[in-house]
N, C-alpha and C positions, 0 to 999 in steps of 0.2 A: 898459391891462392886458388880458392875454389870459385868457379864461375857459377853464377845464378842463371839457370835455364829460363829463357823467356816463357812467360805464361800466355797461352793462346786463349783469347776471350772470344767466345762465339756469340754472335747476335741472337737474341731470343727469336724463336720461330713464331711468327704471327699467323695464326690460322684465321680462316674466314669466320669461324664460330666465335672467336675471342675478340673480334673487332667491335668497338663500341658503336659502329655505325648501324649494326644489326639490332641493337637494343632499342626498344621504344623509348621515346623521350619521357622523362619523368614528369615533366609539366603536362604533357598530353594525357598521361594516365591519371594524374591527379585531377585534371579537369573533368574527365569522364566519371570518376568516382564522385566528384562534387555534384555533377548534374544528376547522377542516379540518386544520391542522397537528397537532393533538393526535390526531385519528383516524388520520392517516397515521403518526404516531410509534408508536401502539399496534400497528398492523399491521406496522410495520417491526421492532419489538422482540418481537413475539409468538413468532417461532421460537426466539429465545434464551430467553424465559420458558418455553416448552414444553420446551426442552432441559434447563433447570435443574430443572423439576418432574419430568421423566422420570428424571433422574439421582438424584433423592432418593427414589424410590418403589421398593418391592419388585417383582421381576419378575413374581411371581404376580398382584399387583394390576394391573400394566400389561397382562398378557394377559387377565385376567378382566374388567376394567372398561373397557378400551380406552384408547388414548393420550390422548384429549381429556377424560377424566373427571378429577375431582379425587381425588387419592390418599386412601385411607383411613388411611394412616400414612406416615411418612417414616423413612428409614434412611440412615445414613452408611456402611454396609458396602459399598455399591456402589463407593465411591471406593477403599477398601483392596483390594477384589477386582480392580478395574480396573487398579490399579497393578501387580499381579502378572500378570494375564492379558495386558495390553498390553506387558509387559516394559519399563516406562517407565524403570527404572533404567539400562538400556542404551540405549534409543532416545533418551532425553533427552540423554545424553552425546554420542551420535553426531550428532544434529541440532544441538546447541550447537557442537560442534567444527566441523562443516561450515559453519555460519553465521559463526563467528568467523574462519574462514579466507577464505571466499568473499566475504562482504560487504565488508570493508575492501579486499580486492584488487580487486573489481569496481568499487567507488566510486573508487578511486585511478586505475585504468586509464581509466574513463569520464571522470573529471575532466581528466586529461591530454589525452585525445582531444578532449573538448569545448572545452578552452582553445585547443588548436591550431586547431580548426575555427572558433572564434569570433574569435580575436584575432591569430593569426599569419599571416603571408603565406607561403603554401605552394603548390606546384604541385599541380594536380589536386585542389584543395580540394573543389570541387563533386562531383567523381567519388567521392572518399572519403566525403563526406557522404551521397551517394545510396546508396553501397554499404552503409554502416552502417545507414541507416534502412531499407534493403531487408530487413534482418533482422526488422523488426517485422511484415512481411507473411508470413513463413514459419511455417506451423503446426508445432507441436512434433511432431505425429503423423507428419509426413512424414519427419522426421529420425531417428525412433526406430531403424529398421533400419540405416541407414548408420552412425549413432553406435555402435550395439551391435557391428557388425562391426569398426569401427576399434578400439574399446576392447578387444574380444576378441583382435584381432591383436596389440595392444600389451600384453596381459596385465593390463589395468586394470579388468576386471570384478570384481564383488564387492569393491569397495574404495571407501571414502569419497572418497579423493583422485581416483578416476576420475570422480566426479560433478562435480568442480570445473570441468573444461573445458566440458562441455555447459551447466552453469549459467551460466558466464560468457558463453558465446556467445549465449544467449537473453536474458540480463539486460542486457548492455552497451548494445544499441541504444536501449532506452527511457531508460536513465540518461543517455546522451549527449544524447538529445533534450531532456531537462529541463535538464541542466547547461549545454549550449551556449546555450540560450535565456536562462538566467540570466546567463551570462558576457557576453552581448552588451549587457546593461544597465550593465555596469561602464564608466565613462568611459575612453576611450583616453588622455586626458591624464595619468591616474595612472600608467599603464604607461610612457608616454613620459618622464615625469619621473623614474621609477625608472631607466630605461635611460640617461638623461642622467647620472645619478649613478653609473653604472657597473654596474648590476645586469643580469645576463643573464636569459634566458628562464626558466631553472630557478629562479633566486632570486625572480624576480617571481611565478612560479607558487606556490612554497611559502610565501613570506613575505607576499604581498599578496592573491593571488587566492583561495587557500584560506580565510584568515581572513575575507575579505569575503563568501565564499559559504557560510558556515556553515549558514544556513537551508536552502538547496538541498541541501547535502551531507547534512544530517540527514534531509531528506525522502526522497531516493533511498536512503539507508541503511535507513530503516525499511521502505520499500516493498520493497526487495530482501530484507531479512531476512524479511518476511512471505512473500514468494514462495518463498524458499529453505526456510523452515520448513514450508510447506504443500505443497511439490512432491511429487508422488506417482508420476507415470508413469515418469520416468527411474529413480527409486529402486526401483520395483517391477521393472523390466526388468533393471537392472544389478546389483542386490544380491540375493544368495541366502541367505547365512548369517544366523542370528538375531543374531550378534554385530555385524553391520554395518548392520542395518536402522535406518531412521529412524522418526520418530513416525508419519507417515501410513501407512507400510507395517505398522507394529506394530498399528495399529487393525484390521487385517484379522483379527487373532486372535479378535476378538469375533464373527466370522461363521463359523458351522459349516455342515456339509453338510446337516444335518437340523434345525437350530435356530439362532436368533439371540438373542444376549444384548443386547437393546435397551437396557435400563437400564444395563448395564455399559458399553455403547458410548457412551451419553450421558455417563456419568461420565468415560470416557476422553477424549472430545472436550473436555470442560471442563478436564481436566488438561492437555491438549495446547495449548489456546489461552490459558491463563493468562499465560504470559510475553509473548505478543503483545498481549494486552489491556492489561497493565500498561504496556508500552512505549508503546503508542499513546496511552493516557490521559495519561501524563506528557509526551509529546512532540507532542501534537496541534497545539499552537500553532506549532511549527516546521514541521510537515507542511503546514498550510494556508498559512503564510507562504511556504514554499519553492515551492509549486505556483503561487501567485498572483503571486510577485515578478516573474517573467518574462513575465507575460501582457500587461502594458502597457509602453509605451515612454515614457521621460522621467524 
């Protein structure tokens, strides 16, 4: 019979570096990170908090005690006064009409162009893509004078519909960048299977690509709506009459030659941003998902 030699088992060598005693406690590290994030969040939200406090205090208290002091009293009259001074009954209607026309039209055009650049075989595709993305590098200030001259020649100044063209020109490049990146993640096999069944490019786009791209579409729609709602320079240059002014231009009514209604302006800003805050709060899950969906491949 053969004997089995005993196996010698050596105890693992424990070094000073491998001892868990030298590792910082995970709970302490998490507490530090939480405190840092809390401080950053306080600094981040402090302008909004200061805006809300300013909107609820009387103008005399703001001037007498300073903007950073705690108000002696709060009042709601600033909001009713701001609604009249800012002419929000008209500017809200104009901004909403402009956004309802421009945003869906811009998203549709950008989606069609993004789909063509991502999935269709077309000549000069790289040239078209480079030309579209070149629009991201053009500052809006350079185009103010040429756009004003063209719209004045066409008789489209002091008109809400005259703003749609410039807004589309400066909004489409970014939307195409986001959407074509998302469309590239859609498997080509789905499109090929639909074409085998007899579906054309238009049917594939409207019945398959758009439903599958809902997070990205919602993302660019919200971002485009915010940009359209807050746009100031083109509206200031191209709109003259009070009946056609948008919300950002209407906020100029709070600035006088010899005095500024700071508390009324703060209340007007809160009135102006309420729709955007509500929309972002309800759709933030779609916005984050749409922006990150095309970031990785696979």
